C-alpha beads as a LAMMPS data file, in Angstrom:
LAMMPS data file: protein, C-alpha beads

479 atoms
478 bonds

1 atom types
1 bond types

-500.0 500.0 xlo xhi
-500.0 500.0 ylo yhi
-500.0 500.0 zlo zhi

Masses

1 110.0

Atoms # bond

1 1 1 -436.885 201.710 31.441
2 1 1 -435.088 198.654 30.531
3 1 1 -431.874 197.830 29.144
4 1 1 -431.598 194.442 26.815
5 1 1 -428.181 194.092 27.708
6 1 1 -427.345 189.856 28.530
7 1 1 -423.930 189.107 30.550
8 1 1 -422.956 185.979 30.088
9 1 1 -420.396 183.925 31.939
10 1 1 -418.627 180.710 32.149
11 1 1 -417.894 179.232 35.732
12 1 1 -414.738 178.816 36.093
13 1 1 -412.355 179.732 39.577
14 1 1 -413.144 182.976 39.125
15 1 1 -414.449 185.203 36.227
16 1 1 -415.954 188.768 36.137
17 1 1 -417.607 191.246 33.932
18 1 1 -418.011 194.728 35.117
19 1 1 -421.234 196.390 33.772
20 1 1 -420.452 199.207 36.699
21 1 1 -416.857 198.738 36.840
22 1 1 -416.656 197.681 40.392
23 1 1 -413.355 196.475 40.991
24 1 1 -413.362 193.016 43.009
25 1 1 -411.191 191.842 45.780
26 1 1 -410.299 188.206 45.570
27 1 1 -413.809 187.219 48.014
28 1 1 -413.179 183.290 47.787
29 1 1 -410.282 181.203 48.462
30 1 1 -408.730 179.483 45.224
31 1 1 -409.736 176.391 45.067
32 1 1 -407.658 172.919 43.889
33 1 1 -410.666 171.231 42.743
34 1 1 -410.776 170.159 39.737
35 1 1 -412.855 172.208 36.954
36 1 1 -416.114 171.506 36.012
37 1 1 -418.158 171.118 32.717
38 1 1 -419.240 174.713 32.224
39 1 1 -422.125 176.354 33.092
40 1 1 -423.807 179.436 32.159
41 1 1 -425.507 182.525 33.852
42 1 1 -427.341 185.106 32.271
43 1 1 -428.278 188.149 34.214
44 1 1 -430.246 191.220 33.050
45 1 1 -432.417 193.338 35.495
46 1 1 -435.101 195.615 34.600
47 1 1 -436.790 198.620 36.824
48 1 1 -439.408 197.399 38.705
49 1 1 -442.936 199.353 38.290
50 1 1 -442.178 203.199 37.574
51 1 1 -438.922 203.045 39.081
52 1 1 -440.099 205.734 41.944
53 1 1 -439.828 205.230 45.523
54 1 1 -441.282 207.797 48.055
55 1 1 -440.076 206.393 51.216
56 1 1 -442.487 208.586 53.024
57 1 1 -445.449 205.980 51.506
58 1 1 -443.944 202.616 51.840
59 1 1 -444.857 201.198 54.887
60 1 1 -442.873 197.844 54.862
61 1 1 -439.663 197.242 55.824
62 1 1 -438.428 196.474 52.535
63 1 1 -438.420 198.098 49.051
64 1 1 -438.444 196.054 45.580
65 1 1 -435.640 197.652 44.434
66 1 1 -435.493 196.307 40.775
67 1 1 -436.974 192.724 38.947
68 1 1 -434.725 190.142 37.382
69 1 1 -435.779 189.087 33.796
70 1 1 -433.280 186.588 32.797
71 1 1 -431.503 185.101 35.593
72 1 1 -430.721 181.535 35.427
73 1 1 -428.746 178.846 37.104
74 1 1 -429.546 175.472 38.510
75 1 1 -429.343 173.518 41.725
76 1 1 -425.420 172.869 41.793
77 1 1 -424.888 176.440 42.628
78 1 1 -426.279 179.528 45.239
79 1 1 -425.980 182.366 44.576
80 1 1 -426.067 186.241 46.938
81 1 1 -426.583 189.763 45.854
82 1 1 -425.414 193.021 46.628
83 1 1 -426.505 196.536 45.323
84 1 1 -424.220 199.363 44.042
85 1 1 -425.740 202.983 44.411
86 1 1 -424.449 205.942 43.316
87 1 1 -425.452 208.988 41.799
88 1 1 -424.166 208.490 38.442
89 1 1 -423.142 205.318 36.447
90 1 1 -419.379 206.188 37.297
91 1 1 -419.940 204.795 40.778
92 1 1 -417.132 206.991 41.871
93 1 1 -418.799 207.270 45.356
94 1 1 -420.581 203.930 45.476
95 1 1 -422.413 202.593 48.420
96 1 1 -422.840 198.720 48.724
97 1 1 -425.968 196.909 50.323
98 1 1 -426.999 193.619 50.674
99 1 1 -429.954 192.240 49.141
100 1 1 -432.525 189.544 48.756
101 1 1 -434.050 187.564 45.995
102 1 1 -437.730 186.617 45.930
103 1 1 -439.990 186.027 43.700
104 1 1 -439.060 188.098 40.642
105 1 1 -437.836 191.353 42.314
106 1 1 -435.013 192.284 44.333
107 1 1 -435.770 193.745 48.243
108 1 1 -433.320 196.100 49.719
109 1 1 -434.049 196.875 53.358
110 1 1 -436.021 200.209 53.415
111 1 1 -433.612 201.765 56.081
112 1 1 -430.562 201.098 53.766
113 1 1 -432.029 203.103 50.998
114 1 1 -432.761 205.838 53.316
115 1 1 -429.165 205.596 54.347
116 1 1 -427.853 205.312 51.054
117 1 1 -429.515 208.806 49.808
118 1 1 -429.215 210.917 52.792
119 1 1 -425.248 209.848 52.640
120 1 1 -425.351 210.979 48.816
121 1 1 -427.893 213.963 48.964
122 1 1 -428.434 214.658 52.525
123 1 1 -432.010 214.559 54.137
124 1 1 -434.349 216.555 52.702
125 1 1 -437.397 215.136 51.349
126 1 1 -437.009 215.528 47.686
127 1 1 -436.913 212.998 44.589
128 1 1 -433.485 211.693 43.962
129 1 1 -432.091 210.233 41.142
130 1 1 -429.807 207.274 41.651
131 1 1 -427.679 204.880 39.490
132 1 1 -427.821 200.978 40.734
133 1 1 -426.670 197.801 39.358
134 1 1 -426.407 194.368 41.064
135 1 1 -423.405 191.695 42.120
136 1 1 -424.602 188.329 41.590
137 1 1 -422.196 186.171 43.687
138 1 1 -421.916 182.372 42.580
139 1 1 -420.368 179.806 44.662
140 1 1 -420.940 175.827 42.889
141 1 1 -420.705 172.853 44.928
142 1 1 -417.722 172.083 44.324
143 1 1 -416.584 175.259 45.683
144 1 1 -416.005 176.761 42.649
145 1 1 -416.788 181.237 42.663
146 1 1 -417.932 183.355 40.128
147 1 1 -418.838 187.090 40.564
148 1 1 -421.183 188.896 37.708
149 1 1 -422.476 192.869 37.444
150 1 1 -425.740 193.516 35.691
151 1 1 -426.372 195.971 33.632
152 1 1 -426.646 199.894 35.067
153 1 1 -430.319 201.168 36.148
154 1 1 -431.893 204.871 37.037
155 1 1 -434.438 205.095 39.808
156 1 1 -435.735 207.652 41.624
157 1 1 -436.321 207.710 45.614
158 1 1 -437.187 210.156 48.333
159 1 1 -435.797 210.013 51.521
160 1 1 -438.524 209.899 54.366
161 1 1 -438.817 213.136 56.373
162 1 1 -441.301 215.239 57.743
163 1 1 -441.921 218.633 56.000
164 1 1 -439.690 220.983 57.869
165 1 1 -440.309 225.321 57.242
166 1 1 -437.628 227.263 57.061
167 1 1 -438.457 229.101 60.409
168 1 1 -440.970 229.185 63.261
169 1 1 -442.535 231.177 65.542
170 1 1 -443.973 231.498 69.264
171 1 1 -447.653 233.098 69.769
172 1 1 -449.293 233.259 73.200
173 1 1 -449.628 234.934 76.059
174 1 1 -446.052 236.359 75.718
175 1 1 -447.339 238.388 72.555
176 1 1 -450.949 238.814 73.980
177 1 1 -451.557 236.289 71.319
178 1 1 -451.174 238.856 68.392
179 1 1 -451.961 236.872 65.210
180 1 1 -452.773 239.537 62.508
181 1 1 -449.125 241.274 63.123
182 1 1 -446.121 239.066 62.107
183 1 1 -443.744 241.562 63.999
184 1 1 -445.200 240.549 67.005
185 1 1 -444.630 236.876 66.727
186 1 1 -441.443 235.313 68.444
187 1 1 -438.986 233.620 66.175
188 1 1 -437.041 230.926 66.991
189 1 1 -433.489 230.837 66.253
190 1 1 -431.614 228.296 63.734
191 1 1 -428.103 228.155 62.740
192 1 1 -427.502 228.428 59.033
193 1 1 -427.364 225.161 57.792
194 1 1 -429.949 223.051 55.632
195 1 1 -433.499 222.884 58.154
196 1 1 -433.159 218.623 57.235
197 1 1 -429.350 218.615 58.327
198 1 1 -429.862 220.757 61.782
199 1 1 -433.482 220.237 62.601
200 1 1 -433.562 222.117 65.924
201 1 1 -434.977 226.044 66.286
202 1 1 -434.574 227.264 69.522
203 1 1 -435.388 230.696 71.402
204 1 1 -435.086 231.871 74.907
205 1 1 -438.059 234.234 75.862
206 1 1 -439.759 235.942 79.022
207 1 1 -442.934 234.428 79.402
208 1 1 -445.589 235.927 82.436
209 1 1 -447.273 233.251 84.919
210 1 1 -449.022 229.911 83.835
211 1 1 -448.438 231.210 80.385
212 1 1 -449.853 229.748 77.018
213 1 1 -448.237 229.139 73.915
214 1 1 -448.531 227.756 70.309
215 1 1 -446.476 227.454 67.106
216 1 1 -446.698 228.932 63.958
217 1 1 -444.771 228.074 60.754
218 1 1 -443.489 230.366 58.182
219 1 1 -446.066 229.319 55.675
220 1 1 -448.665 231.232 57.950
221 1 1 -446.776 233.866 58.362
222 1 1 -445.978 234.438 54.657
223 1 1 -449.781 234.234 53.773
224 1 1 -450.198 237.091 56.184
225 1 1 -447.483 239.103 54.725
226 1 1 -448.862 238.422 51.473
227 1 1 -452.222 239.693 52.375
228 1 1 -453.759 235.959 51.522
229 1 1 -454.443 235.620 54.938
230 1 1 -455.916 238.163 57.668
231 1 1 -453.931 236.564 60.600
232 1 1 -451.307 233.472 61.169
233 1 1 -454.209 230.989 61.929
234 1 1 -454.231 227.852 59.814
235 1 1 -453.258 224.886 58.275
236 1 1 -449.663 224.168 59.725
237 1 1 -450.360 225.515 63.385
238 1 1 -448.820 223.632 66.108
239 1 1 -449.750 223.083 69.569
240 1 1 -450.191 220.041 71.834
241 1 1 -452.989 217.604 71.404
242 1 1 -454.645 218.516 75.121
243 1 1 -455.445 221.979 75.613
244 1 1 -453.443 223.265 78.748
245 1 1 -450.921 220.616 78.529
246 1 1 -448.631 221.302 81.246
247 1 1 -445.616 218.994 80.010
248 1 1 -442.222 220.854 79.622
249 1 1 -441.629 218.020 76.776
250 1 1 -444.055 216.376 74.205
251 1 1 -445.012 216.229 70.508
252 1 1 -446.232 219.057 68.491
253 1 1 -449.344 217.997 66.120
254 1 1 -450.804 219.920 63.535
255 1 1 -454.389 218.111 63.630
256 1 1 -456.646 220.428 65.906
257 1 1 -453.608 221.797 67.578
258 1 1 -454.492 223.014 71.067
259 1 1 -452.776 225.500 73.651
260 1 1 -449.691 224.239 75.925
261 1 1 -449.303 225.908 79.356
262 1 1 -445.772 226.601 81.090
263 1 1 -446.952 226.224 84.792
264 1 1 -444.333 228.231 86.467
265 1 1 -443.554 231.512 87.570
266 1 1 -443.196 234.350 85.399
267 1 1 -439.497 234.459 84.278
268 1 1 -437.532 233.361 81.394
269 1 1 -437.939 230.089 79.339
270 1 1 -435.635 228.413 76.594
271 1 1 -437.973 226.474 73.752
272 1 1 -436.387 224.011 71.776
273 1 1 -437.923 222.434 68.929
274 1 1 -437.147 218.971 67.238
275 1 1 -438.884 219.360 63.780
276 1 1 -437.254 216.031 62.473
277 1 1 -439.413 214.389 65.351
278 1 1 -441.878 217.096 65.779
279 1 1 -441.323 217.269 69.454
280 1 1 -440.718 220.535 72.009
281 1 1 -438.769 221.091 75.301
282 1 1 -438.972 223.884 77.332
283 1 1 -436.481 225.042 79.794
284 1 1 -437.427 226.874 82.243
285 1 1 -434.824 229.669 83.406
286 1 1 -436.423 231.873 85.667
287 1 1 -435.224 235.494 86.603
288 1 1 -432.342 236.642 83.752
289 1 1 -430.426 239.873 83.663
290 1 1 -430.340 240.632 80.146
291 1 1 -427.089 242.652 80.658
292 1 1 -423.551 241.948 82.562
293 1 1 -421.550 245.089 84.395
294 1 1 -417.955 244.452 83.584
295 1 1 -416.688 246.571 86.461
296 1 1 -412.556 246.913 86.956
297 1 1 -409.001 248.427 87.067
298 1 1 -409.786 250.266 83.649
299 1 1 -412.790 252.055 85.090
300 1 1 -412.194 252.162 88.941
301 1 1 -413.965 249.264 89.799
302 1 1 -417.779 250.980 90.017
303 1 1 -420.263 248.851 88.585
304 1 1 -422.826 251.547 88.120
305 1 1 -420.394 253.350 85.293
306 1 1 -418.939 250.344 84.079
307 1 1 -418.885 249.024 80.126
308 1 1 -421.498 246.006 79.924
309 1 1 -421.745 242.620 77.587
310 1 1 -424.936 241.823 76.563
311 1 1 -427.268 239.343 75.859
312 1 1 -428.487 239.367 72.472
313 1 1 -430.288 236.595 71.672
314 1 1 -431.824 235.764 75.237
315 1 1 -429.521 232.899 75.426
316 1 1 -427.809 233.326 78.336
317 1 1 -424.676 234.335 76.415
318 1 1 -423.762 237.906 76.734
319 1 1 -420.951 239.581 74.041
320 1 1 -419.657 243.090 74.363
321 1 1 -415.994 245.288 74.156
322 1 1 -414.065 246.645 76.690
323 1 1 -411.089 248.873 76.498
324 1 1 -408.616 247.734 79.058
325 1 1 -405.735 250.894 79.336
326 1 1 -403.009 248.482 80.850
327 1 1 -401.650 245.216 81.046
328 1 1 -402.502 243.020 83.539
329 1 1 -405.901 244.989 84.372
330 1 1 -408.213 242.866 86.320
331 1 1 -412.119 242.769 86.289
332 1 1 -415.405 241.166 87.460
333 1 1 -418.490 240.393 85.820
334 1 1 -421.931 241.809 88.236
335 1 1 -425.549 241.254 87.194
336 1 1 -426.569 244.627 88.658
337 1 1 -424.784 247.991 88.977
338 1 1 -423.738 247.034 91.935
339 1 1 -421.356 244.696 94.029
340 1 1 -424.311 242.463 95.351
341 1 1 -425.996 240.222 95.864
342 1 1 -424.621 238.598 92.191
343 1 1 -421.085 239.066 91.041
344 1 1 -419.268 236.849 89.080
345 1 1 -415.455 235.806 89.181
346 1 1 -412.837 233.631 87.979
347 1 1 -413.079 229.601 88.861
348 1 1 -409.842 228.911 86.905
349 1 1 -409.312 227.984 83.179
350 1 1 -411.799 230.358 81.866
351 1 1 -414.685 229.228 83.848
352 1 1 -417.101 231.296 86.101
353 1 1 -418.292 231.224 89.549
354 1 1 -420.575 233.152 92.056
355 1 1 -418.847 232.352 95.420
356 1 1 -414.881 232.493 96.014
357 1 1 -414.099 233.535 92.338
358 1 1 -410.578 235.709 92.076
359 1 1 -410.597 238.738 89.566
360 1 1 -409.829 238.085 85.701
361 1 1 -407.124 239.595 84.328
362 1 1 -405.572 240.749 80.628
363 1 1 -402.255 240.342 79.656
364 1 1 -401.781 243.683 77.686
365 1 1 -403.571 246.812 77.134
366 1 1 -406.162 246.839 74.356
367 1 1 -409.640 246.916 73.048
368 1 1 -411.262 243.347 73.999
369 1 1 -414.541 241.586 73.317
370 1 1 -415.212 239.951 76.186
371 1 1 -417.585 237.221 76.387
372 1 1 -419.548 235.170 79.295
373 1 1 -421.771 232.036 78.817
374 1 1 -423.974 231.660 81.810
375 1 1 -425.905 228.957 79.869
376 1 1 -422.876 226.640 80.113
377 1 1 -421.898 224.158 82.143
378 1 1 -419.675 225.236 84.138
379 1 1 -420.158 228.954 83.002
380 1 1 -417.341 230.300 80.831
381 1 1 -415.727 233.611 79.760
382 1 1 -413.425 234.827 77.056
383 1 1 -411.520 237.987 76.737
384 1 1 -409.714 238.691 73.260
385 1 1 -407.913 241.506 72.335
386 1 1 -409.201 243.130 68.998
387 1 1 -407.934 245.031 66.073
388 1 1 -410.265 245.837 63.551
389 1 1 -409.993 246.645 59.742
390 1 1 -411.946 246.165 56.506
391 1 1 -411.491 243.459 53.713
392 1 1 -413.129 242.842 50.626
393 1 1 -412.775 243.215 46.695
394 1 1 -414.179 246.898 47.535
395 1 1 -411.532 247.667 49.419
396 1 1 -407.752 248.707 47.879
397 1 1 -406.135 245.546 49.243
398 1 1 -409.059 243.243 48.004
399 1 1 -409.680 239.583 49.745
400 1 1 -406.022 239.272 50.409
401 1 1 -405.160 242.469 52.346
402 1 1 -406.685 244.099 54.973
403 1 1 -407.181 247.865 55.568
404 1 1 -406.432 248.925 59.447
405 1 1 -408.798 251.347 61.158
406 1 1 -408.316 253.646 64.075
407 1 1 -409.814 252.986 67.540
408 1 1 -411.481 256.017 69.409
409 1 1 -411.499 254.186 72.844
410 1 1 -413.574 256.707 74.405
411 1 1 -416.802 255.864 72.181
412 1 1 -415.678 252.110 71.028
413 1 1 -415.873 253.197 67.694
414 1 1 -413.063 252.112 64.345
415 1 1 -412.838 254.593 61.728
416 1 1 -411.288 254.869 58.557
417 1 1 -411.350 257.174 54.999
418 1 1 -410.634 254.659 52.130
419 1 1 -411.502 254.774 48.947
420 1 1 -413.810 251.940 47.833
421 1 1 -415.145 250.139 44.410
422 1 1 -418.673 250.588 43.422
423 1 1 -420.560 247.097 43.016
424 1 1 -418.287 245.478 45.453
425 1 1 -418.175 243.834 48.920
426 1 1 -416.469 244.324 51.943
427 1 1 -416.816 243.060 55.701
428 1 1 -415.437 243.913 59.103
429 1 1 -412.587 241.959 60.288
430 1 1 -410.473 241.480 63.622
431 1 1 -406.771 240.278 64.224
432 1 1 -406.599 239.524 60.485
433 1 1 -408.587 236.362 60.874
434 1 1 -412.193 235.112 60.147
435 1 1 -412.357 234.094 63.926
436 1 1 -414.188 237.155 64.620
437 1 1 -415.841 239.446 61.874
438 1 1 -418.648 241.498 61.432
439 1 1 -421.501 242.101 58.520
440 1 1 -425.100 242.302 57.565
441 1 1 -427.360 244.751 58.463
442 1 1 -425.728 248.234 58.949
443 1 1 -428.002 249.140 61.856
444 1 1 -427.318 245.311 63.591
445 1 1 -424.291 244.150 62.294
446 1 1 -423.663 240.051 63.387
447 1 1 -420.978 237.945 63.596
448 1 1 -420.495 235.962 60.376
449 1 1 -423.375 238.031 58.859
450 1 1 -423.409 238.680 54.871
451 1 1 -420.736 240.808 53.246
452 1 1 -421.917 244.434 52.891
453 1 1 -422.521 245.904 49.251
454 1 1 -421.154 249.356 48.299
455 1 1 -422.901 250.879 45.655
456 1 1 -420.594 253.095 43.991
457 1 1 -417.046 254.116 43.340
458 1 1 -415.447 256.662 45.933
459 1 1 -414.103 257.847 49.277
460 1 1 -416.007 256.872 52.430
461 1 1 -415.909 257.709 55.436
462 1 1 -416.284 254.608 57.514
463 1 1 -417.379 253.852 61.232
464 1 1 -417.588 250.974 63.275
465 1 1 -419.513 251.220 66.220
466 1 1 -418.899 248.743 69.154
467 1 1 -419.757 250.876 72.230
468 1 1 -423.289 249.600 72.664
469 1 1 -423.273 245.849 72.903
470 1 1 -427.193 246.110 72.231
471 1 1 -426.674 245.984 68.621
472 1 1 -423.413 246.326 66.593
473 1 1 -423.720 249.165 63.949
474 1 1 -421.753 250.816 61.255
475 1 1 -422.008 254.154 58.801
476 1 1 -420.121 253.876 55.266
477 1 1 -420.644 257.737 53.986
478 1 1 -419.385 258.727 50.420
479 1 1 -417.707 261.825 50.933

Bonds

1 1 1 2
2 1 2 3
3 1 3 4
4 1 4 5
5 1 5 6
6 1 6 7
7 1 7 8
8 1 8 9
9 1 9 10
10 1 10 11
11 1 11 12
12 1 12 13
13 1 13 14
14 1 14 15
15 1 15 16
16 1 16 17
17 1 17 18
18 1 18 19
19 1 19 20
20 1 20 21
21 1 21 22
22 1 22 23
23 1 23 24
24 1 24 25
25 1 25 26
26 1 26 27
27 1 27 28
28 1 28 29
29 1 29 30
30 1 30 31
31 1 31 32
32 1 32 33
33 1 33 34
34 1 34 35
35 1 35 36
36 1 36 37
37 1 37 38
38 1 38 39
39 1 39 40
40 1 40 41
41 1 41 42
42 1 42 43
43 1 43 44
44 1 44 45
45 1 45 46
46 1 46 47
47 1 47 48
48 1 48 49
49 1 49 50
50 1 50 51
51 1 51 52
52 1 52 53
53 1 53 54
54 1 54 55
55 1 55 56
56 1 56 57
57 1 57 58
58 1 58 59
59 1 59 60
60 1 60 61
61 1 61 62
62 1 62 63
63 1 63 64
64 1 64 65
65 1 65 66
66 1 66 67
67 1 67 68
68 1 68 69
69 1 69 70
70 1 70 71
71 1 71 72
72 1 72 73
73 1 73 74
74 1 74 75
75 1 75 76
76 1 76 77
77 1 77 78
78 1 78 79
79 1 79 80
80 1 80 81
81 1 81 82
82 1 82 83
83 1 83 84
84 1 84 85
85 1 85 86
86 1 86 87
87 1 87 88
88 1 88 89
89 1 89 90
90 1 90 91
91 1 91 92
92 1 92 93
93 1 93 94
94 1 94 95
95 1 95 96
96 1 96 97
97 1 97 98
98 1 98 99
99 1 99 100
100 1 100 101
101 1 101 102
102 1 102 103
103 1 103 104
104 1 104 105
105 1 105 106
106 1 106 107
107 1 107 108
108 1 108 109
109 1 109 110
110 1 110 111
111 1 111 112
112 1 112 113
113 1 113 114
114 1 114 115
115 1 115 116
116 1 116 117
117 1 117 118
118 1 118 119
119 1 119 120
120 1 120 121
121 1 121 122
122 1 122 123
123 1 123 124
124 1 124 125
125 1 125 126
126 1 126 127
127 1 127 128
128 1 128 129
129 1 129 130
130 1 130 131
131 1 131 132
132 1 132 133
133 1 133 134
134 1 134 135
135 1 135 136
136 1 136 137
137 1 137 138
138 1 138 139
139 1 139 140
140 1 140 141
141 1 141 142
142 1 142 143
143 1 143 144
144 1 144 145
145 1 145 146
146 1 146 147
147 1 147 148
148 1 148 149
149 1 149 150
150 1 150 151
151 1 151 152
152 1 152 153
153 1 153 154
154 1 154 155
155 1 155 156
156 1 156 157
157 1 157 158
158 1 158 159
159 1 159 160
160 1 160 161
161 1 161 162
162 1 162 163
163 1 163 164
164 1 164 165
165 1 165 166
166 1 166 167
167 1 167 168
168 1 168 169
169 1 169 170
170 1 170 171
171 1 171 172
172 1 172 173
173 1 173 174
174 1 174 175
175 1 175 176
176 1 176 177
177 1 177 178
178 1 178 179
179 1 179 180
180 1 180 181
181 1 181 182
182 1 182 183
183 1 183 184
184 1 184 185
185 1 185 186
186 1 186 187
187 1 187 188
188 1 188 189
189 1 189 190
190 1 190 191
191 1 191 192
192 1 192 193
193 1 193 194
194 1 194 195
195 1 195 196
196 1 196 197
197 1 197 198
198 1 198 199
199 1 199 200
200 1 200 201
201 1 201 202
202 1 202 203
203 1 203 204
204 1 204 205
205 1 205 206
206 1 206 207
207 1 207 208
208 1 208 209
209 1 209 210
210 1 210 211
211 1 211 212
212 1 212 213
213 1 213 214
214 1 214 215
215 1 215 216
216 1 216 217
217 1 217 218
218 1 218 219
219 1 219 220
220 1 220 221
221 1 221 222
222 1 222 223
223 1 223 224
224 1 224 225
225 1 225 226
226 1 226 227
227 1 227 228
228 1 228 229
229 1 229 230
230 1 230 231
231 1 231 232
232 1 232 233
233 1 233 234
234 1 234 235
235 1 235 236
236 1 236 237
237 1 237 238
238 1 238 239
239 1 239 240
240 1 240 241
241 1 241 242
242 1 242 243
243 1 243 244
244 1 244 245
245 1 245 246
246 1 246 247
247 1 247 248
248 1 248 249
249 1 249 250
250 1 250 251
251 1 251 252
252 1 252 253
253 1 253 254
254 1 254 255
255 1 255 256
256 1 256 257
257 1 257 258
258 1 258 259
259 1 259 260
260 1 260 261
261 1 261 262
262 1 262 263
263 1 263 264
264 1 264 265
265 1 265 266
266 1 266 267
267 1 267 268
268 1 268 269
269 1 269 270
270 1 270 271
271 1 271 272
272 1 272 273
273 1 273 274
274 1 274 275
275 1 275 276
276 1 276 277
277 1 277 278
278 1 278 279
279 1 279 280
280 1 280 281
281 1 281 282
282 1 282 283
283 1 283 284
284 1 284 285
285 1 285 286
286 1 286 287
287 1 287 288
288 1 288 289
289 1 289 290
290 1 290 291
291 1 291 292
292 1 292 293
293 1 293 294
294 1 294 295
295 1 295 296
296 1 296 297
297 1 297 298
298 1 298 299
299 1 299 300
300 1 300 301
301 1 301 302
302 1 302 303
303 1 303 304
304 1 304 305
305 1 305 306
306 1 306 307
307 1 307 308
308 1 308 309
309 1 309 310
310 1 310 311
311 1 311 312
312 1 312 313
313 1 313 314
314 1 314 315
315 1 315 316
316 1 316 317
317 1 317 318
318 1 318 319
319 1 319 320
320 1 320 321
321 1 321 322
322 1 322 323
323 1 323 324
324 1 324 325
325 1 325 326
326 1 326 327
327 1 327 328
328 1 328 329
329 1 329 330
330 1 330 331
331 1 331 332
332 1 332 333
333 1 333 334
334 1 334 335
335 1 335 336
336 1 336 337
337 1 337 338
338 1 338 339
339 1 339 340
340 1 340 341
341 1 341 342
342 1 342 343
343 1 343 344
344 1 344 345
345 1 345 346
346 1 346 347
347 1 347 348
348 1 348 349
349 1 349 350
350 1 350 351
351 1 351 352
352 1 352 353
353 1 353 354
354 1 354 355
355 1 355 356
356 1 356 357
357 1 357 358
358 1 358 359
359 1 359 360
360 1 360 361
361 1 361 362
362 1 362 363
363 1 363 364
364 1 364 365
365 1 365 366
366 1 366 367
367 1 367 368
368 1 368 369
369 1 369 370
370 1 370 371
371 1 371 372
372 1 372 373
373 1 373 374
374 1 374 375
375 1 375 376
376 1 376 377
377 1 377 378
378 1 378 379
379 1 379 380
380 1 380 381
381 1 381 382
382 1 382 383
383 1 383 384
384 1 384 385
385 1 385 386
386 1 386 387
387 1 387 388
388 1 388 389
389 1 389 390
390 1 390 391
391 1 391 392
392 1 392 393
393 1 393 394
394 1 394 395
395 1 395 396
396 1 396 397
397 1 397 398
398 1 398 399
399 1 399 400
400 1 400 401
401 1 401 402
402 1 402 403
403 1 403 404
404 1 404 405
405 1 405 406
406 1 406 407
407 1 407 408
408 1 408 409
409 1 409 410
410 1 410 411
411 1 411 412
412 1 412 413
413 1 413 414
414 1 414 415
415 1 415 416
416 1 416 417
417 1 417 418
418 1 418 419
419 1 419 420
420 1 420 421
421 1 421 422
422 1 422 423
423 1 423 424
424 1 424 425
425 1 425 426
426 1 426 427
427 1 427 428
428 1 428 429
429 1 429 430
430 1 430 431
431 1 431 432
432 1 432 433
433 1 433 434
434 1 434 435
435 1 435 436
436 1 436 437
437 1 437 438
438 1 438 439
439 1 439 440
440 1 440 441
441 1 441 442
442 1 442 443
443 1 443 444
444 1 444 445
445 1 445 446
446 1 446 447
447 1 447 448
448 1 448 449
449 1 449 450
450 1 450 451
451 1 451 452
452 1 452 453
453 1 453 454
454 1 454 455
455 1 455 456
456 1 456 457
457 1 457 458
458 1 458 459
459 1 459 460
460 1 460 461
461 1 461 462
462 1 462 463
463 1 463 464
464 1 464 465
465 1 465 466
466 1 466 467
467 1 467 468
468 1 468 469
469 1 469 470
470 1 470 471
471 1 471 472
472 1 472 473
473 1 473 474
474 1 474 475
475 1 475 476
476 1 476 477
477 1 477 478
478 1 478 479
């Protein structure tokens, strides 16, 4: 791919032609020297080779980004260069980087090209199309300055990045090395971001003493589910280089992967994988309660009969709902259905302490979302009063006006009978904003989960069940 456009300029104090519509500021001070006899600079560029660059395969620190085919000047001038890069040749979001010229090619730092692709497209290692052109800045020995732009070219470049799969799973002594049943694997959690923008995968899991482990990628699970493999072993499995490596952090390998070992007593650990760097970190937590009790004035200060908040993701973050029956009611958290040995009190400014803490207190009666984060430093808690409604284009109010539900405080259920529109969507939302909303699987609703589809027009009895924090649920039954 080569354009035959030719740009010819006459060197004067400052002359500019713009092939890629760049706006220049005065980049050289005006000169008072007598104007020289005119010289000319012809500037044309062409693609270098195939105009395709895979930065994963380029070992050098620079890339021969394009080649020059008809640049001419003489020893009375000096020339410097920069490259303009964008998704399209309008250059509305152009990025500018320095170039050097050697032989017949313009060299760009590989790190600069990597940065340009990441800024324009992100880090995913896919071939990306880029528009490029080059500015040449010319200064004569008399101090006269000129700038000219080349023709536009299109190149394709792939940023350097490892292959990161959509999900990863733990296998080992914590699940008895079961490799032929995908449901027995322990899936690591991930955000809803692209895995190349957020390459971290985490999970908190209870392990036996001296637990051995490996990592299974999603591709092996897919093969098992599809029936093309009888178990999850095969290419892509990750482990440590040495069998029984007891390091709590290190590098993962897929070349003859061995089993790592957690040389600790039985207890909870937190695995963190950084798949951009192919590294792992294991944090030993030890013993951990999956639920905390919330005794207080709302139920007679009896931990044994108190509502609970639950650690759904084994991350030491607890969530649940408590109905406080009057203003200024006080409460605490306990790690057991009794007052010892561990209780959590108010440490001030939303923090929790295990010794010397006072009681927490709600300002008004109501149905509160109560949380505790024991993984934070310092530990924290929140209590947010909630009023639940449904909202969505399946509801009578659409996405603009939510429909209120009615609370049964004894069961923690919110109910509503209303008309819904088939083929449309709804969600559950608290307090008329999106800070707290539930969606997704009706038998395991999640915060920020997907919209819920309604199959047909009709009148529906809707129940949102928040009384059991181990799994928030809903029923939507056509009458």
